[in-house]
N, C-alpha and C positions, 0 to 999 in steps of 0.2 A: 466333280465335273463330269458332265455327260460326254460321251465320245464325240458327239456331233459338234461340241463346243471346244474340242481339244485343238490347240494351236501348236503344231509341231515345232515351228520356229521358236516360239516362246519357251517351250519345254527344253529345247536344245540350249538356249541361252541360259535359262534358269538352272538347268543341270550343270552346265559348264561353270557358271559363277559359283554355284553351291559347291562344286568340286574344288574350286580354288580356295574358297573359304575353309572348307573342311580339310584341305591339304595343309593349311596353316595350323589347324587344330592338331592334325596328326604329327606334324613337326614338333609342336609344343609338347605333345604327349611323349614323344621319343626323347626330348630333352630332359624330361623328368624321369622317364623310365626307359633308359637306353636298351634296345632289344639285343644288341650284340656287344661283345667285348671289344675293347679298343683294337686289339689285334685283328679280330674278324671284321672290324669296321674300316680297317686300313684300305681295303677294297670292298665297298659296300655292295649289296646285291644289284642295284641298278648298274653300277660300274662293271661288276663281274658279268652280268648278262650282256651288256654291250660288247665287252671284250670277247665273250663267247661268239658273238656275231661278227667279230673281226675288227671292231673299232679299236684303234691303238690306245694303249694306256696313257700316252701323252695327252690324248683328247679326253678320255674318260675321267682322268684325274685333274683336268683343267680347273683352275679356281679363279676367283676374283677376290679382291681385298676390300673389306668394309670394316671400318673402325679398328683396323689392325688385325682382323681375323681373315684367314684364308678360307673361303667358302666355295664348295664344289658346285659350280653352276650347272654342269652336265647332270649331276645327280638331282639337282633341283628341277631341271627341265624334265627329266624322267618322272620324278615324283609328282609334279603338278600336271604333267601330261596324263599320267595314269589316273590321278585323282579326278581331273576334269572329265576324262573319258568315261570313267565309271559313274560320275555324277550325271552325265548325259544319259548313259545306258539305264541307270536306275530311274531317272525321271521319266524317260520315254517308255521304257518297258513296263514300269510300274503302273502306267496309265492303262495299258492293255492287259497286264497280268497283275492285278492288285495284290495277289498273294505275296509278291516280291516285297511289298511295303509292310508286311506283317512285322509287328514290333517296332514300327517307325524306322525301319532300315537296319535295326540291330542284328536281326537274323541274316539279312543279306550281307552285312559286314562280316559276320562270323563265317558265313559261307565263302566269301572272297578270301578271307584269311586261310581257311582250311584248304581250299582249292589251290591257292598259290603257295603258301608256306609249308603245308604238309604234303602237297602233291606235286604240282608242276615244277616249282623251283628246285626241290630236291631231285626230282626225276631228270631235270636238265643239268644237274650238277652245279647249279648256281649257288645253292646253300647246302649245308650238310643234310643228311637224311633226318627226318623228324625225330627219330630216337636219339640222334647224336646232337640235337640242339638242346641247350640248357632250358630248364623250366622257366627261368626269367625271360628268355626270348619268346617262348610260347605265350606267357602271360602278357608281356608287353605288346606283342603283335596282335594277339586276340582282342584285348581290350582297346588297343589303339584302333583296330579296324572297326570294332563295334562303335566307338566314339565317333570315328570318322564318318561312318555312314549315317549315324543318328543326326549329326550336324548337317550332312548333305540333305537328309530328309527334311529337316526343319527349314533350312534356307531355301531349298527348291520349292517346298510347299508355300512358303511365304511369298516368294517371288511370283509363283503361279497365281496365287490368290490375289495379289496386287494387280497383276496383269488382267485377270478376269474382272476385277472390280472396275478397272478403267474402261473395259469394253462395255460394261453394263451402264456406265454413266452417259 
């Protein structure tokens, strides 16, 4: 797509939707390859981060019940907020800096993982230092982030192509 034909509103919507779809993929990935032990997941990183910001545990650990399961709605809100925000960032920034899309988002996903899970989150004390995290956590998070951004790339590109095709009609 040429820059003159770039529709920012469409890119924001496409990136947001792609982020939600890929957020479900990331949740599915973590169901198959849990990144943390049950003990470390008792307070997961989104909950821990919010608590570091002063949000009380009674809120960060709030749940809703579905089919007899207690599900952490606050964690899901953080998860999908993060995913849709990065979907928008990837879709918009990737238009202006195409190198971001190298490897169909896989390198971007690996970069997000390294920046967050090896750098920022340990530095903030939200998760243990990278050397103190088990190899299973690194593998799950790395490949989960790679899959997440690859799906973001595919969905956003498809939505953008469909929008562009409608404009040409």
